[in-house]
C-alpha positions in Angstrom: 109.3 62.8 84.2 107.2 63.8 87.2 104.0 63.2 85.2 105.0 59.8 84.0 106.1 58.4 87.4 102.9 59.4 89.1 100.6 58.3 86.3 102.3 55.0 85.9 102.1 54.3 89.6 98.4 55.0 89.6 97.8 52.9 86.6 99.7 49.9 88.1 97.9 50.3 91.4 101.2 50.6 93.3 100.0 52.9 96.0 103.3 52.9 97.9 104.9 54.2 94.7 102.1 56.7 94.4 102.9 58.0 97.9 106.6 58.4 97.0 105.7 60.3 93.8 103.3 62.6 95.6 106.0 63.4 98.2 108.3 64.5 95.4 105.9 66.4 93.2 102.4 67.0 94.7 102.3 70.7 94.1 103.9 70.3 90.6 101.0 68.1 89.6 98.4 70.2 91.3 99.4 73.0 89.0 99.9 71.0 85.8 97.5 68.1 86.0 94.8 68.6 88.8 92.7 65.8 87.2 95.4 63.3 87.8 95.6 64.4 91.5 91.8 63.9 91.7 92.2 60.4 90.3 94.7 59.6 92.9 92.6 60.7 95.8 89.4 59.3 94.4 90.9 55.9 93.7 93.1 55.5 96.8 92.0 52.7 99.2 91.1 53.9 102.8 93.9 51.9 104.4 96.4 53.9 102.2 95.4 57.2 103.9 95.9 55.4 107.3 99.5 54.5 106.3 100.2 57.9 104.7 98.7 60.7 106.9 100.5 63.3 104.7 98.2 62.2 101.9 95.1 63.3 103.9 96.6 66.8 104.1 97.4 66.8 100.4 93.9 65.8 99.6 92.5 68.7 101.6 94.9 71.1 99.9 93.7 69.9 96.5 90.1 70.4 97.6 90.8 73.8 99.0 92.3 74.8 95.7 88.8 74.5 94.2 87.3 76.9 96.7 87.0 80.7 96.2 89.2 81.2 99.3 91.9 78.6 99.7 91.5 77.9 103.4 91.9 74.4 104.8 89.3 72.5 106.9 90.2 73.1 110.5 89.6 69.5 111.6 92.0 68.2 108.9 94.6 70.7 109.8 94.3 69.9 113.5 94.7 66.1 112.9 97.6 66.6 110.6 99.3 68.9 113.2 98.8 66.3 115.9 100.3 63.6 113.7 103.4 65.8 112.9 103.9 66.6 116.6 103.7 62.9 117.4 106.7 62.1 115.3 110.0 61.8 117.2 111.8 63.6 114.3 109.1 65.2 112.1 110.2 66.0 108.5 110.8 69.7 107.9 108.3 69.8 105.0 105.5 68.7 107.3 106.3 71.4 109.8 106.5 73.9 107.0 103.1 72.7 105.7 101.6 73.5 109.1 103.2 76.9 109.2 102.0 77.7 105.7 98.5 76.9 106.6 98.8 79.1 109.7 100.1 82.0 107.6 97.3 81.7 105.1 94.6 81.8 107.8 96.3 84.8 109.5 96.7 86.7 106.2 93.1 86.1 105.3 92.1 87.5 108.7 94.3 90.6 108.2 96.6 89.6 111.1 99.8 90.5 109.1 102.3 90.9 111.9 101.4 87.5 113.4 101.8 86.0 109.9 105.2 87.6 109.5 106.3 86.1 112.8 105.3 82.6 111.6 107.2 83.4 108.4 110.3 84.1 110.4 110.0 80.7 112.1 109.6 79.0 108.8 112.6 80.8 107.3 114.7 79.8 110.4 113.7 76.1 109.9 114.6 76.2 106.2 118.0 77.6 107.0 118.9 75.2 109.8 117.2 71.8 109.0 119.0 68.9 107.5 115.7 67.3 106.6 115.2 68.6 103.0 113.1 65.9 101.4 110.5 67.3 99.1 111.9 70.9 99.3 112.1 71.5 95.5 108.3 70.9 95.4 107.2 72.5 98.7 109.5 75.5 99.2 108.5 77.6 96.2 105.0 78.0 97.7 106.0 78.1 101.3 108.5 80.9 100.7 106.0 82.7 98.5 103.6 82.7 101.4 106.4 83.9 103.7 107.2 86.7 101.3 103.6 87.8 101.2 103.4 87.8 105.0 106.5 90.0 105.2 105.3 92.4 102.5 101.9 92.9 104.3 103.8 93.5 107.5 105.7 96.3 105.7 109.0 94.4 105.9 109.8 94.9 102.2 113.4 93.9 102.3 112.6 90.6 103.8 109.7 90.1 101.4 112.0 90.6 98.4 114.5 88.2 99.9 112.0 85.5 100.6 110.4 85.8 97.1 113.9 85.6 95.6 114.6 82.4 97.7 111.4 80.9 96.5 112.4 81.6 92.9 115.7 79.9 93.4 114.0 76.8 94.8 111.5 76.8 91.9 114.4 76.5 89.5 116.0 73.5 91.1 115.9 70.8 88.4 112.8 71.1 86.2 111.4 74.5 86.6 108.4 74.4 89.0 105.1 75.7 87.6 104.9 78.0 90.6 108.0 79.9 89.3 105.8 82.1 87.2 103.7 83.2 90.2 106.8 83.7 92.4 108.2 86.1 89.7 104.9 87.9 89.6 104.7 88.3 93.4 108.3 89.6 93.4 107.3 92.0 90.6 104.4 93.2 92.7 106.7 93.9 95.6 109.0 95.9 93.4 106.0 97.8 91.8 104.7 98.7 95.3 108.1 100.2 96.1 108.1 102.2 92.9 110.8 100.1 91.2 108.9 99.6 88.0 111.7 98.6 85.7 112.6 95.7 87.9 109.0 94.7 88.2 108.4 94.9 84.4 111.5 92.7 83.7 110.0 89.9 85.9 106.6 89.9 84.2 105.9 87.7 81.2 104.4 89.5 78.2 101.3 87.3 78.0 99.2 86.3 81.0 98.7 82.6 80.2 96.5 82.1 83.2 94.1 85.0 82.3 91.3 82.7 81.2 91.5 80.2 84.0 88.5 80.4 86.2 88.0 79.2 89.8 88.7 75.5 90.6 92.4 75.3 90.2 95.6 76.4 91.9 96.4 79.0 89.3 93.3 81.0 90.3 94.7 81.6 93.8 98.1 82.9 92.7 97.5 84.9 89.5 96.2 88.1 91.0 99.7 89.4 91.9 100.9 89.4 88.3 97.8 91.2 87.0 98.1 93.9 89.7 101.8 94.3 89.2 101.2 95.0 85.5 98.6 97.7 86.5 101.1 99.4 88.8 103.9 99.3 86.3 101.6 100.9 83.8 100.6 103.6 86.4 104.3 104.3 87.1 104.9 104.8 83.4 102.1 107.4 83.3 99.6 105.2 81.5 96.1 106.6 82.1 94.5 103.2 81.1 96.2 101.5 84.0 92.9 101.6 86.0 91.4 99.3 83.5 94.0 96.7 84.3 93.3 96.6 88.0 89.9 94.9 87.5 88.6 95.9 91.0 85.4 93.8 90.8 87.0 90.4 90.1 86.1 87.9 92.8 89.6 86.4 93.0 91.1 89.8 93.8 88.4 90.9 96.2 88.6 87.6 98.2 92.4 87.5 98.3 95.1 89.3 100.3 95.6 91.8 97.4 92.1 93.2 97.6 93.4 96.7 98.3 95.9 97.0 95.4 93.2 98.0 92.8 92.2 100.9 95.0 95.9 101.9 95.3 96.4 101.6 91.5 93.3 103.8 90.8 94.5 106.4 93.2 97.9 106.5 91.5 96.3 106.6 88.0 94.1 109.5 89.0 97.3 111.7 89.3 97.9 111.0 85.7 94.4 111.3 84.4 93.3 114.3 86.5 90.4 112.5 88.1 91.6 113.1 91.7 88.2 114.0 93.2 86.6 110.8 91.9 89.6 108.8 93.4 89.2 110.6 96.7 85.6 109.5 97.0 86.5 106.0 95.9 89.3 105.6 98.4 87.4 107.2 101.2 84.6 104.6 100.7 87.2 101.8 100.7 88.7 102.9 104.0 85.2 103.1 105.6 83.9 99.8 104.2 87.1 97.8 104.9 88.2 99.4 108.1 88.8 96.1 109.8 91.3 95.1 107.0 93.0 98.4 106.7 93.5 99.8 110.2 95.9 102.7 110.8 98.5 100.3 112.3 98.6 98.0 109.2 100.7 98.3 106.1 97.5 98.3 104.0 96.1 101.2 106.0 99.3 103.2 105.7 99.4 102.7 101.9 95.8 103.7 101.3 96.0 106.7 103.7 99.2 107.9 102.0 97.4 107.7 98.7 94.4 109.6 100.1 96.7 112.3 101.5 98.5 112.6 98.2 95.3 113.0 96.3 94.2 115.8 98.7 97.6 117.5 98.2 97.1 117.4 94.5 93.9 119.3 94.6 95.2 121.8 97.1 93.4 120.6 100.2 96.4 120.6 102.5 94.5 120.8 105.7 92.7 117.5 105.0 96.0 116.0 103.7 97.7 116.8 106.9 95.0 115.3 109.0 95.1 112.0 107.0 98.9 111.8 106.9 99.1 112.2 110.7 96.3 109.8 111.6 97.0 108.7 115.2 98.9 105.3 115.3 99.6 105.3 111.6 102.3 102.8 110.7 105.5 104.7 110.0 107.4 101.9 108.3 105.8 102.5 104.9 108.1 104.7 102.9 105.2 106.2 100.9 103.9 107.8 104.0 107.2 109.6 104.6 107.0 110.8 101.0 103.5 112.2 101.6 104.7 114.0 104.8 107.7 115.5 103.0 105.5 116.6 100.1 103.2 118.2 102.7 106.0 120.3 104.0 107.0 121.4 100.5 103.5 122.3 99.5 102.9 124.2 102.7 105.9 126.5 101.9 108.6 124.8 104.0 110.9 123.2 101.5 113.8 123.0 103.9 111.8 120.6 106.2 110.8 118.6 103.1 114.4 118.1 102.2 115.4 117.2 105.8 112.5 114.6 105.9 113.6 113.0 102.7 117.2 112.8 103.8 116.2 111.4 107.2 113.7 108.9 105.8 116.2 107.1 103.6 117.4 104.8 106.4 114.4 104.8 108.7 113.7 101.4 110.2 116.1 99.7 107.8 113.6 100.1 104.9 115.3 100.3 101.5 114.9 103.5 99.5 111.5 103.0 97.8 109.8 105.3 95.3 113.2 106.4 94.1 111.9 108.6 91.2 109.3 110.4 93.3 111.7 111.0 96.1 114.3 112.4 93.7 111.9 114.7 91.9 110.4 115.9 95.2 113.8 116.6 96.6 114.8 118.6 93.5 111.4 120.5 93.6 112.0 121.4 97.3 115.6 122.5 96.6 114.3 124.7 93.8 111.7 126.2 96.1 114.3 126.8 98.9 117.1 128.2 96.8 115.7 129.3 93.5 117.9 126.8 91.6 118.8 123.2 91.5 122.3 121.8 91.5 123.5 120.0 88.4 124.2 116.8 90.4 120.6 116.9 91.7 119.2 117.2 88.2 121.5 114.3 87.1 120.3 112.2 90.1 116.6 112.9 89.2 117.1 111.9 85.6 118.9 108.8 86.6 116.2 107.8 89.1 113.4 108.4 86.6 115.1 106.3 83.9 116.4 103.5 86.1 113.0 103.0 87.9 110.7 104.0 85.0 108.8 105.9 87.6 107.6 108.7 85.3 104.6 109.3 87.6 107.1 111.2 89.8 107.0 114.1 87.3 103.6 115.1 88.7 105.7 117.0 91.3 108.0 118.7 88.7 107.2 122.3 87.9 107.8 124.0 84.6 111.1 125.3 85.8 112.3 121.9 87.0 111.1 120.3 83.8 113.1 122.8 81.8 116.3 121.7 83.6 115.4 118.0 83.1 114.5 118.3 79.4 118.1 117.9 78.0 118.5 114.6 80.0 115.2 113.0 79.2 114.0 111.8 75.9 110.3 112.9 75.4 109.1 111.6 78.8 108.2 114.9 80.3 104.9 115.1 78.5 103.6 111.8 79.9 102.6 113.1 83.3 101.1 116.6 83.9 102.1 118.8 86.9 99.7 118.0 89.7 101.2 119.7 92.7 101.6 123.5 93.4 103.6 124.6 96.4 102.4 127.6 98.4 104.7 130.4 99.3 105.2 131.0 103.0 103.9 134.5 103.6 105.3 136.8 106.2 102.4 138.3 108.3 102.4 141.8 109.5 101.8 142.6 113.2 98.2 143.5 112.4 97.7 140.3 110.4 99.0 138.3 113.3 96.6 140.1 115.6 93.7 139.3 113.3 94.8 135.7 113.1 95.0 135.4 116.9 91.7 137.1 117.2 90.1 134.6 114.9 91.2 131.9 117.2 89.6 133.5 120.2 86.6 135.2 118.9 83.4 133.6 117.7 82.1 136.4 115.5 83.1 139.5 113.5 81.6 141.9 116.0 83.5 140.2 118.8 86.7 140.4 116.8 86.0 144.1 116.0 85.6 144.9 119.7 88.7 143.0 120.6 90.8 144.9 118.0 89.0 148.3 118.6 88.0 148.7 115.0 84.7 148.7 113.1 83.2 145.4 111.8 83.7 146.5 108.2 87.4 147.1 108.9 87.6 143.6 110.4 86.0 142.1 107.4 88.6 143.8 105.2 91.4 142.6 107.4 90.0 139.0 107.3 89.6 139.0 103.5 93.2 140.3 103.1 94.5 137.7 105.5 92.6 134.8 103.7 94.0 136.0 100.4 97.6 136.1 101.8 97.3 132.7 103.4 95.5 131.1 100.5 92.6 130.2 102.8 88.9 130.0 102.1 87.5 129.5 105.6 88.3 130.4 109.2 89.3 126.9 110.0 91.7 126.7 107.1 93.2 130.1 108.0 93.8 129.0 111.5 95.3 125.7 110.4 97.6 127.5 107.9 98.6 130.0 110.7 99.5 127.1 113.0 101.5 125.5 110.2 103.5 128.7 109.7 104.3 129.0 113.4 
């Protein structure tokens, strides 16, 4: 019905009717028939644009859709904003159009918190306005933008809520073609939170937009679905998931999801056993993109939590600690709390790991994300602390794994824990190998503590021997025994482990 009304109005040369049809269905047509939109703007008389300033903005949006990065011309945006502000009672859709353009620019620049604040203003306007003309066509994309701003500001609950609202508006009357992309963005939010089953259920089986190149609106929204599929595969323990992330695609690299392929590869490395390659890859990303993934950003927190996790998996706990405690690191990302709890468990302090996991469940109002990994880690820490795992804990772990399909969490499950889980899981235990090995927390003798303290004060073996009133050979024997007991390979690592134990 939308297609017929606009096409008939263009054919008859009734430009007033064209304006009405565009107000009702501009974005619908921009997805489904961009050639028709081009015919409208190419054939419209100049005086029509003077009478309908909204059409000037629509024309610029259509042009921007053909660019690699969908940013609007600043002059056009400024003139449109001036026109909107000049209205005694501007229509809500025009104000929302201004705010959507602002959000897109802020997100492209990596200014996520500012974009989230604009999203809050847009959401307030949508809730309170009585001017709802054009909402079924405009709101799916405005709310999608709001959800993305919220997700990149680490406000995951709000992101899911806004994506869900966008999907409801996309289903008003004839389903909006943006509905597919809203579902895929919602799936990506769930996948980033480790809720893989919910993500998978939102994703269509076939990516119908896979072959669409630049020059259309689909190009700018399709990345989320492809990346959500990669993360769902990673969560299920699929070692081929890295192939799905397609890190070199121009549409991914230029968009706001540029960092998700690196996140997916880091996660996949835990399954495939290629952690060192992923460590080098992720380190390069953090250096090259430091302006887009600062320590205070959501993206920076996600990638640093990934890097700390990779170092934990290869036993480099000192480096993992340094990364997970980067100064100023955003604490609102639940994956970071998970990495810090895992650090305590691996360092031989399972009680602290359990306390961190319990305390992180309600931090900053964030929902419990990574449910399977949290549950497995808690059970692993309980096993380390007490030598056994309660039946209700085992049941909770099995339920979390199955309900989220987050089998990657089994990388933290030792042989003993897997034995307890085996009766409750149907063949899933072999999908993900064990990648983490906790250290015991050794008790040092008085002499070993003296050697450790001496290492902190003395620059050389002879100096330490003199301080302890023994021969250099005796000191070397003491140091070798201390390193072996601590599991250290260098003086710096021994000192760090000693500080951790104290």
